[in-house]
Jmol script that loads the backbone (N, CA, C; Angstrom):
load data "model"
ATOM      1  N   MET A   1    -125.255 -42.577 -10.253  1.00  0.00           N
ATOM      2  CA  MET A   1    -126.133 -41.588  -9.677  1.00  0.00           C
ATOM      3  C   MET A   1    -126.367 -42.002  -8.134  1.00  0.00           C
ATOM      4  N   ASN A   2    -126.421 -40.996  -7.308  1.00  0.00           N
ATOM      5  CA  ASN A   2    -126.664 -41.255  -5.873  1.00  0.00           C
ATOM      6  C   ASN A   2    -128.062 -41.769  -5.702  1.00  0.00           C
ATOM      7  N   LYS A   3    -128.281 -42.902  -5.120  1.00  0.00           N
ATOM      8  CA  LYS A   3    -129.568 -43.555  -5.035  1.00  0.00           C
ATOM      9  C   LYS A   3    -130.554 -42.746  -4.213  1.00  0.00           C
ATOM     10  N   LYS A   4    -130.142 -41.918  -3.246  1.00  0.00           N
ATOM     11  CA  LYS A   4    -131.094 -41.172  -2.376  1.00  0.00           C
ATOM     12  C   LYS A   4    -131.908 -40.159  -3.317  1.00  0.00           C
ATOM     13  N   TRP A   5    -131.259 -39.701  -4.469  1.00  0.00           N
ATOM     14  CA  TRP A   5    -132.048 -38.811  -5.320  1.00  0.00           C
ATOM     15  C   TRP A   5    -132.752 -39.484  -6.533  1.00  0.00           C
ATOM     16  N   ALA A   6    -132.645 -40.765  -6.535  1.00  0.00           N
ATOM     17  CA  ALA A   6    -133.182 -41.520  -7.691  1.00  0.00           C
ATOM     18  C   ALA A   6    -134.620 -41.866  -7.484  1.00  0.00           C
ATOM     19  N   VAL A   7    -135.453 -40.912  -6.990  1.00  0.00           N
ATOM     20  CA  VAL A   7    -136.861 -41.181  -6.707  1.00  0.00           C
ATOM     21  C   VAL A   7    -137.658 -41.001  -8.034  1.00  0.00           C
ATOM     22  N   LYS A   8    -137.383 -39.931  -8.742  1.00  0.00           N
ATOM     23  CA  LYS A   8    -138.072 -39.667  -9.987  1.00  0.00           C
ATOM     24  C   LYS A   8    -137.171 -38.919 -10.990  1.00  0.00           C
ATOM     25  N   ARG A   9    -136.992 -39.438 -12.113  1.00  0.00           N
ATOM     26  CA  ARG A   9    -136.202 -38.719 -13.088  1.00  0.00           C
ATOM     27  C   ARG A   9    -137.070 -38.002 -14.096  1.00  0.00           C
ATOM     28  N   LEU A  10    -136.669 -36.703 -14.357  1.00  0.00           N
ATOM     29  CA  LEU A  10    -137.437 -35.889 -15.347  1.00  0.00           C
ATOM     30  C   LEU A  10    -136.558 -35.501 -16.507  1.00  0.00           C
ATOM     31  N   THR A  11    -137.155 -35.348 -17.650  1.00  0.00           N
ATOM     32  CA  THR A  11    -136.528 -34.799 -18.806  1.00  0.00           C
ATOM     33  C   THR A  11    -137.271 -33.513 -19.088  1.00  0.00           C
ATOM     34  N   ILE A  12    -136.494 -32.453 -19.253  1.00  0.00           N
ATOM     35  CA  ILE A  12    -137.118 -31.206 -19.584  1.00  0.00           C
ATOM     36  C   ILE A  12    -136.596 -30.702 -20.947  1.00  0.00           C
ATOM     37  N   ASN A  13    -137.396 -30.004 -21.599  1.00  0.00           N
ATOM     38  CA  ASN A  13    -136.975 -29.331 -22.942  1.00  0.00           C
ATOM     39  C   ASN A  13    -136.764 -27.828 -22.671  1.00  0.00           C
ATOM     40  N   LEU A  14    -135.689 -27.305 -22.939  1.00  0.00           N
ATOM     41  CA  LEU A  14    -135.388 -25.889 -22.772  1.00  0.00           C
ATOM     42  C   LEU A  14    -135.087 -25.293 -24.112  1.00  0.00           C
ATOM     43  N   THR A  15    -135.437 -24.044 -24.257  1.00  0.00           N
ATOM     44  CA  THR A  15    -135.008 -23.269 -25.432  1.00  0.00           C
ATOM     45  C   THR A  15    -133.533 -23.009 -25.322  1.00  0.00           C
ATOM     46  N   SER A  16    -132.901 -22.731 -26.477  1.00  0.00           N
ATOM     47  CA  SER A  16    -131.518 -22.504 -26.374  1.00  0.00           C
ATOM     48  C   SER A  16    -131.083 -21.412 -25.408  1.00  0.00           C
ATOM     49  N   SER A  17    -131.947 -20.308 -25.338  1.00  0.00           N
ATOM     50  CA  SER A  17    -131.656 -19.199 -24.424  1.00  0.00           C
ATOM     51  C   SER A  17    -131.793 -19.645 -22.939  1.00  0.00           C
ATOM     52  N   GLU A  18    -132.811 -20.557 -22.702  1.00  0.00           N
ATOM     53  CA  GLU A  18    -132.953 -21.004 -21.250  1.00  0.00           C
ATOM     54  C   GLU A  18    -131.786 -21.834 -20.937  1.00  0.00           C
ATOM     55  N   ALA A  19    -131.322 -22.779 -21.856  1.00  0.00           N
ATOM     56  CA  ALA A  19    -130.267 -23.629 -21.516  1.00  0.00           C
ATOM     57  C   ALA A  19    -128.971 -22.836 -21.321  1.00  0.00           C
ATOM     58  N   GLU A  20    -128.809 -21.786 -22.125  1.00  0.00           N
ATOM     59  CA  GLU A  20    -127.589 -20.919 -22.052  1.00  0.00           C
ATOM     60  C   GLU A  20    -127.605 -20.194 -20.669  1.00  0.00           C
ATOM     61  N   LYS A  21    -128.815 -19.693 -20.288  1.00  0.00           N
ATOM     62  CA  LYS A  21    -128.890 -19.013 -18.988  1.00  0.00           C
ATOM     63  C   LYS A  21    -128.611 -19.902 -17.873  1.00  0.00           C
ATOM     64  N   LEU A  22    -129.102 -21.125 -17.964  1.00  0.00           N
ATOM     65  CA  LEU A  22    -128.846 -22.198 -16.794  1.00  0.00           C
ATOM     66  C   LEU A  22    -127.370 -22.442 -16.785  1.00  0.00           C
ATOM     67  N   GLU A  23    -126.768 -22.724 -17.911  1.00  0.00           N
ATOM     68  CA  GLU A  23    -125.359 -23.030 -17.997  1.00  0.00           C
ATOM     69  C   GLU A  23    -124.489 -21.859 -17.453  1.00  0.00           C
ATOM     70  N   LYS A  24    -124.894 -20.633 -17.786  1.00  0.00           N
ATOM     71  CA  LYS A  24    -124.145 -19.458 -17.389  1.00  0.00           C
ATOM     72  C   LYS A  24    -124.231 -19.311 -15.867  1.00  0.00           C
ATOM     73  N   TYR A  25    -125.344 -19.502 -15.299  1.00  0.00           N
ATOM     74  CA  TYR A  25    -125.667 -19.488 -13.866  1.00  0.00           C
ATOM     75  C   TYR A  25    -124.847 -20.523 -13.135  1.00  0.00           C
ATOM     76  N   CYS A  26    -124.909 -21.757 -13.708  1.00  0.00           N
ATOM     77  CA  CYS A  26    -124.108 -22.855 -13.029  1.00  0.00           C
ATOM     78  C   CYS A  26    -122.621 -22.606 -13.115  1.00  0.00           C
ATOM     79  N   SER A  27    -122.148 -22.015 -14.185  1.00  0.00           N
ATOM     80  CA  SER A  27    -120.734 -21.659 -14.334  1.00  0.00           C
ATOM     81  C   SER A  27    -120.332 -20.595 -13.317  1.00  0.00           C
ATOM     82  N   MET A  28    -121.153 -19.597 -13.212  1.00  0.00           N
ATOM     83  CA  MET A  28    -120.939 -18.508 -12.200  1.00  0.00           C
ATOM     84  C   MET A  28    -120.940 -18.937 -10.759  1.00  0.00           C
ATOM     85  N   THR A  29    -121.871 -19.881 -10.479  1.00  0.00           N
ATOM     86  CA  THR A  29    -122.023 -20.280  -9.018  1.00  0.00           C
ATOM     87  C   THR A  29    -121.246 -21.584  -8.796  1.00  0.00           C
ATOM     88  N   GLY A  30    -120.795 -22.286  -9.789  1.00  0.00           N
ATOM     89  CA  GLY A  30    -120.017 -23.527  -9.543  1.00  0.00           C
ATOM     90  C   GLY A  30    -120.997 -24.663  -9.096  1.00  0.00           C
ATOM     91  N   ARG A  31    -122.293 -24.483  -9.313  1.00  0.00           N
ATOM     92  CA  ARG A  31    -123.258 -25.527  -8.863  1.00  0.00           C
ATOM     93  C   ARG A  31    -123.672 -26.306 -10.070  1.00  0.00           C
ATOM     94  N   PRO A  32    -124.059 -27.597  -9.901  1.00  0.00           N
ATOM     95  CA  PRO A  32    -124.613 -28.348 -10.988  1.00  0.00           C
ATOM     96  C   PRO A  32    -126.023 -27.986 -11.307  1.00  0.00           C
ATOM     97  N   ALA A  33    -126.441 -28.132 -12.600  1.00  0.00           N
ATOM     98  CA  ALA A  33    -127.805 -27.780 -12.997  1.00  0.00           C
ATOM     99  C   ALA A  33    -128.863 -28.553 -12.157  1.00  0.00           C
ATOM    100  N   THR A  34    -128.619 -29.698 -11.760  1.00  0.00           N
ATOM    101  CA  THR A  34    -129.498 -30.568 -10.963  1.00  0.00           C
ATOM    102  C   THR A  34    -129.813 -29.807  -9.692  1.00  0.00           C
ATOM    103  N   ASP A  35    -128.822 -29.363  -8.988  1.00  0.00           N
ATOM    104  CA  ASP A  35    -129.087 -28.648  -7.767  1.00  0.00           C
ATOM    105  C   ASP A  35    -129.765 -27.388  -7.872  1.00  0.00           C
ATOM    106  N   VAL A  36    -129.465 -26.635  -8.939  1.00  0.00           N
ATOM    107  CA  VAL A  36    -130.183 -25.388  -9.265  1.00  0.00           C
ATOM    108  C   VAL A  36    -131.648 -25.581  -9.508  1.00  0.00           C
ATOM    109  N   ILE A  37    -131.956 -26.538 -10.372  1.00  0.00           N
ATOM    110  CA  ILE A  37    -133.306 -26.868 -10.660  1.00  0.00           C
ATOM    111  C   ILE A  37    -134.124 -27.381  -9.461  1.00  0.00           C
ATOM    112  N   ARG A  38    -133.432 -28.268  -8.695  1.00  0.00           N
ATOM    113  CA  ARG A  38    -134.114 -28.822  -7.495  1.00  0.00           C
ATOM    114  C   ARG A  38    -134.455 -27.671  -6.605  1.00  0.00           C
ATOM    115  N   GLU A  39    -133.497 -26.674  -6.395  1.00  0.00           N
ATOM    116  CA  GLU A  39    -133.784 -25.609  -5.469  1.00  0.00           C
ATOM    117  C   GLU A  39    -135.019 -24.695  -5.925  1.00  0.00           C
ATOM    118  N   LEU A  40    -135.005 -24.421  -7.254  1.00  0.00           N
ATOM    119  CA  LEU A  40    -136.159 -23.627  -7.864  1.00  0.00           C
ATOM    120  C   LEU A  40    -137.431 -24.353  -7.714  1.00  0.00           C
ATOM    121  N   ILE A  41    -137.376 -25.722  -7.841  1.00  0.00           N
ATOM    122  CA  ILE A  41    -138.693 -26.459  -7.609  1.00  0.00           C
ATOM    123  C   ILE A  41    -139.200 -26.288  -6.210  1.00  0.00           C
ATOM    124  N   ARG A  42    -138.175 -26.479  -5.189  1.00  0.00           N
ATOM    125  CA  ARG A  42    -138.556 -26.397  -3.896  1.00  0.00           C
ATOM    126  C   ARG A  42    -139.058 -24.905  -3.474  1.00  0.00           C
ATOM    127  N   SER A  43    -138.689 -23.940  -4.226  1.00  0.00           N
ATOM    128  CA  SER A  43    -139.217 -22.540  -3.935  1.00  0.00           C
ATOM    129  C   SER A  43    -140.591 -22.275  -4.525  1.00  0.00           C
ATOM    130  N   VAL A  44    -141.132 -23.136  -5.364  1.00  0.00           N
ATOM    131  CA  VAL A  44    -142.446 -22.953  -5.887  1.00  0.00           C
ATOM    132  C   VAL A  44    -143.479 -23.031  -4.752  1.00  0.00           C
ATOM    133  N   PRO A  45    -144.420 -22.014  -4.639  1.00  0.00           N
ATOM    134  CA  PRO A  45    -145.344 -22.134  -3.608  1.00  0.00           C
ATOM    135  C   PRO A  45    -146.338 -23.283  -3.890  1.00  0.00           C
ATOM    136  N   THR A  46    -146.730 -24.032  -2.951  1.00  0.00           N
ATOM    137  CA  THR A  46    -147.741 -24.986  -2.990  1.00  0.00           C
ATOM    138  C   THR A  46    -148.968 -24.626  -2.248  1.00  0.00           C
ATOM    139  N   GLU A  47    -149.993 -25.349  -2.294  1.00  0.00           N
ATOM    140  CA  GLU A  47    -151.220 -25.064  -1.495  1.00  0.00           C
ATOM    141  C   GLU A  47    -150.864 -25.031   0.006  1.00  0.00           C
ATOM    142  N   GLU A  48    -150.030 -25.960   0.483  1.00  0.00           N
ATOM    143  CA  GLU A  48    -149.652 -26.016   1.828  1.00  0.00           C
ATOM    144  C   GLU A  48    -149.001 -24.704   2.213  1.00  0.00           C
ATOM    145  N   THR A  49    -147.974 -24.198   1.413  1.00  0.00           N
ATOM    146  CA  THR A  49    -147.252 -23.057   1.869  1.00  0.00           C
ATOM    147  C   THR A  49    -148.103 -21.804   1.792  1.00  0.00           C
ATOM    148  N   GLN A  50    -149.073 -21.763   0.785  1.00  0.00           N
ATOM    149  CA  GLN A  50    -149.926 -20.609   0.675  1.00  0.00           C
ATOM    150  C   GLN A  50    -150.911 -20.555   1.866  1.00  0.00           C
ATOM    151  N   ASN A  51    -151.433 -21.655   2.303  1.00  0.00           N
ATOM    152  CA  ASN A  51    -152.302 -21.709   3.431  1.00  0.00           C
ATOM    153  C   ASN A  51    -151.671 -21.326   4.752  1.00  0.00           C
ATOM    154  N   ALA A  52    -150.327 -21.480   4.811  1.00  0.00           N
ATOM    155  CA  ALA A  52    -149.638 -21.244   6.030  1.00  0.00           C
ATOM    156  C   ALA A  52    -149.418 -19.758   6.322  1.00  0.00           C
ATOM    157  N   ASN A  53    -149.609 -18.870   5.199  1.00  0.00           N
ATOM    158  CA  ASN A  53    -149.470 -17.444   5.392  1.00  0.00           C
ATOM    159  C   ASN A  53    -150.730 -16.790   5.959  1.00  0.00           C
TER     160      ASN A  53
END
end "model"
wireframe off; spacefill off
backbone 0.3
color backbone group
């Protein structure tokens, strides 16, 4: 594993339909699940981003 990303490791439980959807998206885009999940987390609004609007 690349050390720059080894800040916090998470384990998530997905339903079979969620896992299938993630796998299908990753297959369509050619991106690894880690990158997709990381991007989704970054897009979640936080207090800081809500106050900026």
